[in-house]
C-alpha positions, 0 to 999 in steps of 0.5 A: 500500500502506498502512503496516504499523502501519495494516494490523496495527491494522485487522486486530486490530480486526477479528479480535482481537489474537492472532498465531500463532507458527509455530515448528517445534520439533525432533521435534514436527512430526506424521508426518501432514506428514512429520515433522521434515524440510524438507518436513514443516516446509513442509507443516505450516507451510502447514497452520498458515497455512490454519488461521489464515487468517480467525481472526487477522490476523498470523503469526510464523514463527520463522526459526531453527527453519527455518534449522537444516535449511539451504537446504532449511529456508529454502525451507520458510520461503519457502513458509510466508511465501508461503502466508501472504501469499496467505492475506491474513495479515501476516507478522512474520519472527522473525529477530532480526537485528542487524549493521552496514553492508552486512550489515544491508542484506543482512538487511533486503533479505532480509525487507523489500525489494519482491522479498524472498525471504522475503516479510514485512511486518515483521522482528524486530531486535536493537538492542544493537549501536547505532542505526546497525544499525537504519537499513537496516531503517528505510529499507526500512520507509519505502520499502515500507510495512513494519515493524521490530520492535525487542527491548525487554523480552523474555519469557525469564527471562534478559532481566533479566541485561542489559535490566533493568540500571540505566543512569543511573537507568533500566533499559537497556530504557527507555534503548533505547526513549527512544533510539528516539523519533525512529524511532518518530515517523518510522514513524508511520502513518495510524492514528496508530500507528508501524510501529516495534514494540517487543517487550514480553513478557507475563511483565513486565506492569509493564515493559510499562506502563512501555514504553507510557508511554515510547512511546505510539505504538509497537505492541507484539509481546507474546511469552510468552502461553500456554505461557510462562506469561503470561495474557491480562491480563498480555499486554495490560498495555501496550495502550492503552484506546481507548473500551471496548477495548484496542489497541496491538499483537499477542499471540503464541502458538506452542506452545499453538495449534500443538501443542495436546493431541492434535494429535500423535496425530491420525489424519487431517489433518482431525482435526488441523486441527479441534484447531488451529482450536479452539486458535486460536479459544480463544486469540483469544476469551480475548484479545479478551474481556480486550481488550473486542474484540467481534470474532468469529472464524470457526468 
């Protein structure tokens, strides 16, 4: 198995930089799939996967929105992860885990081990309890060819409360990334990119450019594009120009591509799928055009 970074960058070169976020928000799952129930989440998520396959390289299930349904919700997440893997999609589990010792090992095993119950290619982690909390994830990523996605500068308005605070002459997010330099190098793959990704929100393009100067080999996971207000240019601000194209990560869109206008009232699953596929294609084309990527998505 090749390293996660190489698999992701090859996929985005082929299809474009869009990542489809699978976020089953309360009350938004169409009755066509069973509504806001564990079975509805699983059926809807599997249908999103089927629509995304061949159009994007990567999907990102939001773990908390499955977990709210308890064990049955986590079984729904398991089904979505399995369907994604079987469809040839890379899976970033958006779990934002962060803990110490054996607890961190347990979280890492759940998503990154060879026999993980929630089969994923990478998982998001919170570094703010210290670098030792990342070690179990880094160890498994090295062993299994997986990825670790570290929160750096997130897209939510409250990110400035702490992440932008000055710490000895630089914002805290920059100090975190500086401390991650050895781990970024440790997970560098065959394509020259590291399987240690950084979260760099589309709502902070200047910060993304700063992060790129600090971590030239780290792939970026970019939330905030679409419904959160970030445009394509802002979302790609931290990417690197290579020849006539920009690359360096994946840009997530969730609500704008999984709940497009009219999808909640679609009369049939075929009508619904047509709306979802059109929204994915439009977002992929928008990002690819700004990135200089000539990839053509399936129609």
